[in-house]
C-alpha positions in Angstrom: 73.7 90.8 92.6 71.3 88.7 95.4 68.5 86.8 93.9 65.4 87.4 95.8 64.2 84.1 97.3 60.2 85.0 96.8 58.8 83.1 93.4 56.9 85.1 91.0 53.7 84.9 92.7 54.8 86.8 95.3 51.9 89.0 96.9 49.2 86.1 97.1 47.2 85.6 100.2 49.3 83.5 102.3 48.5 79.9 103.2 47.3 79.6 107.1 50.1 79.9 110.0 48.4 77.0 111.2 48.1 74.9 108.2 51.6 75.8 106.7 53.7 75.5 109.7 53.9 71.5 110.6 53.7 71.8 114.3 51.2 74.7 115.5 47.9 73.0 115.1 49.2 69.8 116.3 50.7 71.2 119.5 47.3 73.0 120.2 45.1 70.1 119.6 47.3 67.1 121.0 50.5 68.4 123.1 51.2 65.0 124.7 51.0 63.0 121.5 54.4 61.3 120.7 55.8 63.8 117.6 59.5 62.0 117.0 61.7 59.0 117.9 65.6 59.4 117.4 66.6 55.9 116.9 70.5 56.5 117.7 69.6 58.1 121.3 66.4 57.0 122.2 65.0 60.4 122.6 61.6 61.5 122.3 59.5 64.6 122.0 56.0 65.2 121.9 54.0 67.8 119.9 54.1 70.4 122.7 58.1 70.0 123.4 58.7 69.7 119.8 56.8 73.1 119.1 58.6 74.6 122.3 61.9 73.6 121.2 61.3 75.1 117.5 59.8 78.4 119.3 62.8 78.8 121.0 65.5 77.9 118.0 63.3 80.6 116.0 64.0 83.2 118.6 67.3 82.9 118.8 68.0 82.8 114.8 65.7 86.0 114.7 67.8 87.4 117.3 71.3 86.7 115.5 70.5 86.7 111.7 67.4 88.7 111.2 64.1 87.9 109.4 61.8 87.5 106.6 62.9 90.9 104.7 66.6 89.4 104.0 65.9 86.1 104.1 69.0 84.9 105.6 70.6 81.5 104.6 70.9 79.0 107.7 72.8 76.2 106.4 73.0 72.6 108.6 76.1 70.1 108.2 74.8 67.1 110.2 72.9 63.6 110.2 69.1 63.1 110.6 68.4 64.2 114.2 65.7 65.8 116.2 67.9 68.9 116.1 67.9 69.2 112.2 64.5 68.6 111.7 63.7 71.2 114.1 66.3 73.8 112.9 64.3 73.4 109.4 60.6 74.2 110.8 62.6 77.1 113.1 63.7 78.6 110.2 60.3 78.8 108.3 59.0 80.0 111.6 61.8 82.8 111.7 61.3 83.6 107.7 64.6 82.1 107.4 65.8 80.0 104.3 67.2 76.2 105.9 69.8 75.1 103.4 70.8 71.5 104.5 74.4 70.3 103.1 75.2 66.8 102.0 77.8 65.3 104.4 78.7 62.7 102.1 80.4 65.5 100.2 84.1 66.2 100.2 85.6 69.8 101.6 86.1 71.0 98.2 82.4 69.9 96.9 81.0 71.5 100.1 83.2 74.7 99.7 81.9 75.1 96.4 77.7 74.9 97.7 78.9 77.2 100.5 80.3 79.8 98.2 77.3 79.6 96.3 74.2 80.2 98.7 76.3 82.5 101.0 74.9 81.0 104.4 74.6 83.6 107.5 76.0 80.5 109.6 76.8 76.6 109.5 75.2 74.9 112.1 76.9 71.7 112.4 77.5 68.0 114.4 80.6 67.5 116.1 81.3 64.8 113.6 81.6 67.1 110.9 83.8 70.1 112.5 86.9 68.5 110.8 85.4 68.5 107.8 84.5 72.4 108.1 87.9 73.3 109.0 89.0 71.6 106.0 87.5 74.1 103.6 89.6 76.5 101.9 88.5 80.5 102.8 85.4 79.4 104.6 84.1 83.0 105.6 81.2 82.1 107.0 80.7 81.5 111.1 80.1 78.1 112.4 77.7 76.9 115.3 78.0 73.8 116.8 74.4 72.0 117.8 75.4 70.8 121.2 77.6 71.8 123.6 77.8 75.1 126.1 78.4 77.6 123.3 76.4 75.3 121.0 72.7 76.4 119.5 70.6 74.3 121.2 71.9 75.9 124.4 71.7 79.2 123.3 68.2 78.5 122.3 67.1 77.1 125.8 67.6 80.6 127.2 65.1 82.1 125.4 61.3 82.4 125.2 59.7 80.7 121.8 59.0 82.8 119.2 55.5 83.2 117.7 55.7 82.1 113.8 56.0 85.6 112.0 53.6 86.2 109.5 55.1 85.6 106.1 53.8 85.5 102.3 53.4 82.1 101.4 55.9 82.5 98.5 58.5 83.6 100.6 61.5 80.6 100.4 61.6 78.4 103.6 64.1 75.7 102.2 67.1 75.4 99.7 68.0 72.0 98.4 71.1 71.4 96.5 70.2 68.9 93.4 72.2 65.7 93.9 74.5 66.4 91.2 74.2 63.6 88.4 75.5 66.0 85.9 78.0 68.1 87.7 77.4 70.8 90.0 74.1 70.9 92.4 71.6 73.6 91.8 69.8 75.4 94.6 66.3 74.8 94.5 64.2 77.8 95.9 61.2 75.7 97.9 58.8 78.3 99.2 56.3 77.8 101.8 53.5 77.1 99.4 55.7 74.7 97.5 56.5 72.7 101.0 53.1 73.0 102.1 51.7 71.4 98.9 54.4 68.6 98.6 53.1 67.4 101.7 49.7 67.3 100.8 50.6 65.6 97.5 52.5 62.8 100.0 49.9 62.7 102.3 47.5 61.7 100.2 49.3 59.1 97.8 51.3 57.7 101.0 48.2 57.3 103.1 49.7 59.2 106.0 47.3 59.9 108.8 47.6 60.6 112.4 48.0 57.2 113.0 51.2 56.7 110.9 54.5 55.6 112.2 57.1 56.8 109.7 60.8 55.4 109.6 63.3 57.8 107.8 66.6 56.4 107.0 66.9 58.4 104.3 69.1 61.9 104.7 67.1 65.2 105.4 69.3 66.8 102.6 67.1 65.3 100.0 63.7 65.9 99.3 62.4 62.5 100.4 63.6 62.5 103.7 63.1 66.4 104.8 59.6 67.0 103.3 57.9 63.8 101.9 58.9 62.1 105.3 59.4 64.6 107.9 57.2 67.3 106.8 54.4 64.9 105.7 54.5 63.3 109.2 54.6 66.0 111.5 51.8 67.9 109.5 49.3 64.9 109.3 49.9 64.2 113.2 51.8 60.9 112.8 54.9 59.9 114.9 58.2 60.7 112.7 61.1 57.8 113.7 64.2 59.5 113.0 67.1 57.5 112.1 71.1 58.8 111.6 72.0 56.2 108.8 71.0 53.0 107.0 72.3 50.1 108.7 70.2 47.0 107.1 70.4 45.0 110.8 69.4 48.2 112.7 66.6 49.1 110.2 64.9 45.3 110.2 65.0 45.7 114.1 63.4 49.0 114.3 60.9 48.3 111.7 59.9 44.9 113.5 59.9 46.7 117.3 56.0 46.7 118.4 56.7 49.4 120.8 57.3 51.7 117.8 54.7 49.8 115.3 56.3 51.3 111.7 53.7 51.4 109.2 55.7 53.7 106.5 59.3 53.0 105.5 61.1 54.4 102.5 64.1 53.5 100.9 66.0 53.7 97.6 66.1 50.5 95.4 69.4 49.4 96.5 68.4 49.7 100.3 65.1 47.4 99.5 67.2 45.2 97.9 69.7 45.4 101.2 67.1 44.9 103.8 65.7 41.7 101.8 69.4 40.2 101.5 70.0 40.7 105.2 70.1 37.6 107.8 67.2 39.3 110.1 65.0 39.3 107.4 61.6 38.2 108.2 58.5 39.8 106.6 56.0 37.9 109.6 57.9 40.5 112.0 56.6 43.8 109.8 53.0 43.3 110.3 52.3 46.7 111.1 54.1 47.6 107.6 51.9 48.8 104.8 54.3 49.3 102.5 57.9 50.1 101.8 58.1 53.2 99.3 60.8 53.2 96.6 61.9 56.0 94.5 65.2 57.9 93.4 66.1 55.3 91.2 64.7 53.0 88.6 62.9 50.1 90.1 63.4 46.7 88.6 60.1 44.5 88.6 61.8 41.2 89.7 62.4 43.1 93.0 58.8 44.0 93.3 57.9 40.4 92.8 60.4 39.3 95.4 58.9 41.8 97.9 55.2 40.9 96.9 55.9 37.4 97.4 56.8 37.8 100.8 53.7 39.9 101.4 54.9 43.7 101.6 54.2 45.8 98.5 57.1 47.8 97.2 55.3 51.0 96.3 57.3 53.0 93.9 56.9 56.8 92.8 58.8 59.5 91.1 59.8 63.0 92.5 62.2 65.3 92.7 63.6 68.3 94.7 61.9 70.8 92.3 58.5 69.5 92.6 58.5 67.0 95.6 56.2 63.9 95.1 55.3 64.1 91.4 53.7 60.6 90.4 53.0 57.7 92.6 51.4 54.1 92.7 48.9 53.4 95.2 49.0 51.6 98.2 47.4 48.4 96.8 48.9 45.5 96.1 46.8 44.2 93.3 47.5 47.6 91.3 51.4 47.1 92.2 51.2 43.5 90.5 49.4 44.7 87.6 51.5 47.3 86.7 55.5 46.3 87.9 57.7 48.8 87.3 55.3 51.9 86.7 55.6 54.9 89.1 51.6 55.3 89.2 49.4 58.2 89.0 49.7 62.2 89.3 49.7 63.6 92.6 46.3 65.6 93.2 47.9 68.9 93.6 49.9 68.4 90.3 49.4 68.4 86.7 51.3 66.1 84.5 52.0 66.3 80.6 53.8 64.3 78.3 54.9 66.2 75.4 57.6 65.7 72.5 60.1 68.2 71.0 57.6 70.6 69.7 56.0 70.8 73.2 52.6 68.8 72.0 51.3 66.0 74.0 52.1 62.5 72.8 49.2 59.9 72.7 49.1 57.0 75.4 51.5 54.7 75.0 54.1 56.8 73.1 57.3 58.7 75.2 57.6 62.2 76.0 59.1 64.3 78.5 57.4 64.5 81.4 56.1 68.5 82.2 54.7 69.5 85.9 52.4 72.5 87.1 51.2 73.0 90.3 51.7 74.7 93.8 54.6 72.7 94.7 56.8 73.3 92.1 59.9 75.4 92.5 60.0 79.1 91.5 63.6 78.2 90.0 67.1 77.8 91.1 69.1 80.1 93.3 71.3 82.8 91.3 71.0 81.0 88.2 68.3 83.0 86.0 69.5 81.0 82.8 68.9 77.6 84.2 65.7 78.5 85.3 64.4 80.0 82.2 65.1 77.1 80.4 63.8 74.7 82.8 60.4 76.3 82.2 58.0 76.8 79.2 55.6 79.2 80.8 54.4 77.8 84.0 55.2 74.1 83.0 58.5 72.8 84.4 60.5 70.6 82.1 61.8 68.0 84.0 64.1 66.2 81.9 62.6 62.5 82.5 60.6 60.3 80.1 57.6 58.9 80.7 54.8 57.2 79.2 51.0 56.7 79.9 50.0 53.2 80.0 46.4 51.2 80.6 44.2 53.1 83.5 46.3 56.1 82.8 49.8 54.5 84.8 52.8 56.4 84.2 56.1 54.6 83.5 59.7 56.3 83.2 61.7 54.8 81.1 64.7 57.0 81.4 66.4 60.6 81.8 66.2 62.4 78.4 69.7 63.1 79.2 70.5 59.3 79.4 69.0 58.5 75.9 70.9 57.6 73.4 70.5 56.5 69.8 71.9 53.3 68.4 71.8 52.4 64.7 68.9 55.0 64.5 67.2 53.4 67.3 66.3 55.1 70.9 67.9 53.1 73.7 66.7 53.7 77.5 69.6 52.6 79.7 66.9 51.8 82.5 65.5 49.1 80.5 69.2 47.5 79.9 69.6 48.2 83.6 66.2 46.4 84.5 67.3 43.4 82.1 71.1 43.1 83.3 70.3 43.6 87.1 67.7 40.6 86.8 70.7 38.1 86.6 71.1 36.5 89.9 75.3 37.1 89.7 74.6 41.0 89.6 74.4 43.2 92.4 74.2 46.6 90.8 74.4 48.0 87.4 74.6 51.1 84.9 74.5 51.8 81.6 75.7 54.6 79.6 76.0 55.6 75.9 79.2 56.2 73.6 79.8 57.3 70.4 80.5 55.0 67.9 81.6 55.3 64.6 79.1 52.3 63.2 76.2 52.8 65.0 76.4 56.1 66.2 76.4 55.5 69.9 76.5 52.2 71.6 76.0 51.1 75.3 78.4 50.4 78.2 77.2 48.3 81.5 79.3 49.1 84.4 78.2 46.0 86.7 79.1 45.4 90.4 79.1 41.5 90.8 77.7 39.4 93.8 80.1 36.9 95.7 79.7 34.6 92.8 81.2 36.7 89.9 79.5 36.4 86.4 81.6 36.1 83.1 81.2 38.6 80.2 79.6 35.5 78.2 77.2 34.5 80.8 75.8 38.5 80.9 75.8 38.8 76.9 73.9 35.2 76.7 71.4 36.7 79.2 71.2 40.1 77.3 70.8 38.3 74.2 68.0 36.6 75.0 65.9 39.4 76.4 66.8 42.4 74.6 67.1 43.8 70.8 70.6 43.6 69.4 70.6 47.4 69.7 69.8 47.5 73.1 72.6 45.3 73.9 76.0 46.6 75.4 79.1 46.6 73.6 81.0 46.5 76.5 81.0 45.6 80.3 83.0 46.6 83.0 83.1 45.3 86.4 83.0 47.9 89.7 83.5 47.5 92.7 80.7 50.2 93.2 78.7 52.4 91.1 78.8 55.9 92.2 75.2 56.9 93.7 73.6 60.2 94.9 72.2 60.3 98.2 68.8 59.4 96.4 69.9 56.3 94.5 70.4 58.0 91.2 73.7 56.6 89.5 76.3 59.5 88.9 76.7 58.6 85.0 79.0 61.9 84.5 81.6 60.3 87.2 81.3 56.8 85.3 81.9 58.9 81.5 85.1 60.8 83.4 86.6 58.0 85.2 86.4 54.7 83.3 86.1 55.9 79.8 89.3 56.9 77.5 89.6 60.3 77.3 
């Protein structure tokens, strides 16, 4: 049975067409303003041109796949591009649901997602044609982006479609979660969710019509597609689209005075790679207001090194299910006073920290983060049991642990599922990872808990060394000076790389499966 993609709130008055569509108002009031720039190709679009392109793609999609009532899914397999953001916005205008696919996945993994969401078509870049052809039992038509028989060519022949008057609680995007614990789930994002998420990031990130945002992060993730892409266009700024992260090219783009990039977004590993690159020169980044970081724990030592260079790393916390939830302000003094904090609740979200009984914990105590607000998803595609388990009333249970400190700032010590108990004491792997990651010979680290006959559970640290390889004794000594005995890892394993999702989260289920005895 096919799931209704509208939320339980269906029937409420819709958000206005000129506010929840990021382009209509901007194309009317400033059609010649620069809207997007594509780093790889040098292609540019004004707001008027982008609005016309989106309208034509919407007309094509409506003519081929229908509109709001059936909420057809339109999948996209390709790197960041003007074409991809245009198809996303066209889906909303046409009453369809945009499903960006993770191009880092293999054919078998993609096949499972495609089988789950059952799209009407898969729009794809030529680079991924072979990937699609390798998927067994793919019963979905493919449509290339470019070429004489491609989407852009067909759309160019049509008059633009006007935006349809669609309920605000109709889905417009479906994002598959990164899959840190197994099979990804399709997160339903309604028009209201997307609009509220963009408002939240516009406020906490101080995004305005004068902002120029650089997006290296993939559009199949909420940070790239909504927090960066949608927010920038809604606010009338300029979106600089990068198809991949390459430290030298990113630094050159950030330093380009013709672009004047003000906002850059990264996971912690990307930020560390930028600072380690030969071309790192903070004096060339004068237009940059901050580097926004999220998706994985951010070590205080990394924050300090950037602050020394005069560039704040502004931490945040969010997820596909709610968008930007908690964020640090763009204030270097506040960042310096609260290293490692993810900040304050976004303006359109309520945040609770609760114990196992569902009762609020006191400041300074650790509780699960619960969220409520218009940006929160109505649930997961075709997974009613998982949806029911994720909510208590209208509160979304994040599965993450939080602690409220001085002035109301929130710290996220770890995932509830990642915490383990050693000798009767709670151990948060993120805390251990921060300590080990501060060692100058450690490039990357992930810690998991496993069963132990003596202590109940103990920790294993998976470490990617720098060129200068540390010894096990060095690392254990480093931990002994900084951690209580029950927090120290019982075992250290060296790896060439930590498996991570596109948002930077360590895939600890893979570590357990691949590196531990059965």
